[in-house]
C-alpha positions, 0 to 999 in steps of 0.5 A: 734892590728887592722892592723898587716901589717908590724908590729911586733907581740907580740912575736916580729916576723913580720907576714908572708903575703901571696903574692897577685894573681898579685905577684904570677902570676908575679913570675910564669911568670918569672920562665917559661923557655925560648927556642931558635927558634931551640928548638921549631923545636925539640919540641913535643908540636907543630905540624909540621905545627906550627913548620914550621910557628914558624920557619918563625915568630920567630927571630933567636937571641931571646928566647921565652917561650912556651906561647909567641910562642903560642901567636905569632902563634895565632896572625898570624892565626887571621890576615886577608889574603890579 
């Protein structure tokens, strides 16, 4: 047997193939919990200034992961002052 992907083994069982890095990253991202804007205000993971900024930047009717909230903060901080 040169190529065992999607083929049965001699015992009749289909071999188990480990997920790729991309599949693992996708499934891990989909498992990350989402939080409402108000929940970030109660979080201990953000400073008071970050909480105040998120209060302005995040939409009231949308849920965000912690990494999404951090990305929103980072993008806002990189903006040029006008």
